N, C-alpha and C positions, 0 to 999 in steps of 0.2 A: 362445404365450403369454410366452416370455421377451425376445421382439424387442419386444412389445406393451408391456410392464414397462419395457424400455429407452427406448422411445420416449416412453411417459408421464413418465418421470423427467425426460428433457431437455426436455419440453413444459411441466411444472410448472417448471422450472428457468428456461427463458426466460419464462414468464408472471410468474414471482416478479420477474425483472429489469425487466419493463415497470412493475410495481406499486411505487409510493412504499414499500410496506410488504415485510415477509417472510413473507406470510403460506404462500407456497407452497414454501420452502426444505423443510419437514420433508416433504412431500409427495413432491419431487424426491429425496429422501434415499431415503424408504422404496421408491421404486418402481427407483431404480437399482441398491438394495441388491438387491431380489428378484430382479431380471434377472440378477445375477451368480451368486445362490444357485440359479437355474433353469438354470446352466449357462451364460448369454449372455457374451460377451464382446468388448468395442470399446475402441480404445485412448483414447477420450476420457472413459471411466467413471470413471476417477481424478480427472480435472479436473472434471469436473461435481460430484462428490461434495465435493470438496476445496473447491470454490466455493460448494457449499450448506453444507456444515458451517460456511464462516466467516460466512456470513449467520445463520446459528444460534448465532453466539459458540461453538462447539464447537472451540476453538482444537487441541487435540491432537488430535483425527480430522482435521482440516481440514490439519493439518502431515503425518500420514501418508498423507493420500490426496494433497497435493500431490506428496510425495516418490515416491510410486508413480508418479505421472504424470511426472516427472522423468525417468525411467528410460527411457522408449520417445520423448519430446519434450520436450526443453529448449528452452524459449524464453522470451523475456523476460519475457511475462506471468505465465508461471508463476513464474520466479523472484523478480517483484517480489510476486505474491501470497503466496509461502510464507515472504519475508523481512515480509512485514505482520503473518504470522500470528507469526512468532517475534518480533515487536516486542511484538504483545499478551499473549504468555505470559514478557514480561520476560528474553527471551534475546538482548538486542542483539547480544552478539560472534557469535552464529550468524547473524543478521540481516546483520550488514555481511559477512560472508561472501557471501550472495546478491548484496548489493547492489554489491559491490566489482565482481562477476563483470559483472551489467549495465552498471556504467559502463565497464569497459574493453573488452568486446565488443560492446556495441549499437550498433547502427546506427540505431536509433529515438530522435530527439532526445527525444523528449518523456519516452520511459521512462528516459533519463539523468537528464533533469531531476528526476523523479521520485525517483529512486534518490540523487542528490546530497542533495537534501532531507530524506529520511530520514536520510541518513548525519551531514547538519547536526544535525539534531534530535536524533541519538543522540550526538553529539560533545558538542552543552551539556549534555546528562543526566549526560555522563561530567565535565564541568565541562572538558572540551579545546578549548578557546574559539579557539584558534589554529586548529585544524584545521575548526571550524565555521565560522571565517571564510573560509577558503579554499575552504570548499565553498559557502556564499552568495557569493560573491563571482565563483567560476565560474559558477555560474546566473545572475549577475547578468550576466556577457559574453556570454552566449547568450541571454539573455531578458532585457532591460533594464526590462522593466514587469513582472516576477515580485513582485507584494505580499509574496508571502508569505517570500521572500527577506530583502526590505527589514525587515518585521516580526521573523525571526529574529535578524538583525544588531542591531535593536534591543533584543531580550531580551538577546542577549550583554552589550551595554552596560550594561543595568541590572543585571545580575548584576554587572558590574565594578563597579558603582555612579558610571557615567557618565550620569545622568537627561537633561542638556542633549544628547549625541549619541542618546541612545536614542529620546529623542522626537522628535529629526531624523528618524530611520530612519523611526518609526511614521507622522510625515508624510507621508515618500516614500513608504509602504507606500498609505494612502489617496489621494496622488496617482494611483498605478498602478489602484487600486482601490478607489472612492470606499465601499463598503460592506465594506471590510475588518475582518470583528467583531473580531477581536484586536485591530488596531490604534485602533478606535473604543474598544475596553474600556479598554486601558491610557492611553488620551490623555482620557478621562472625568474 
């Protein structure tokens, strides 16, 4: 029975990730916790619990599960997931620590770019526009068609009161991604 609960929990998690809605995250949590309660152990249970809790917007439970998962398997996906949860929990200082780890040690360029985007948006929220610009420009060096980076630079110029440069950056975002919702909204 414990192994069946484990398999059901993972199955519900994967069924949930194939769906456009998070109908099955609660079932994934239920069965994974039941497997643990019945004495079953597997190294990926904390990761699946963390991801399921995140889908249910249960931020603190998600952070706790991700922290447990990091003890056995520290990888970029987990580091990014826990950073996202700390951002949602308005603990940007802690999130930055995980994002710095990804940026400095990851070999996965996609993960590094995501970490840089999160760092830049945190810097913008903190009013640290110079560091945010450094992050966004670093993203554009590696990915010249990154619409989110152009959009973020536009937001920085908007906050500095330079609407001409802000609109120019938002137009660059639309050149990179024709339907970028943020740029469309700002330019309308």
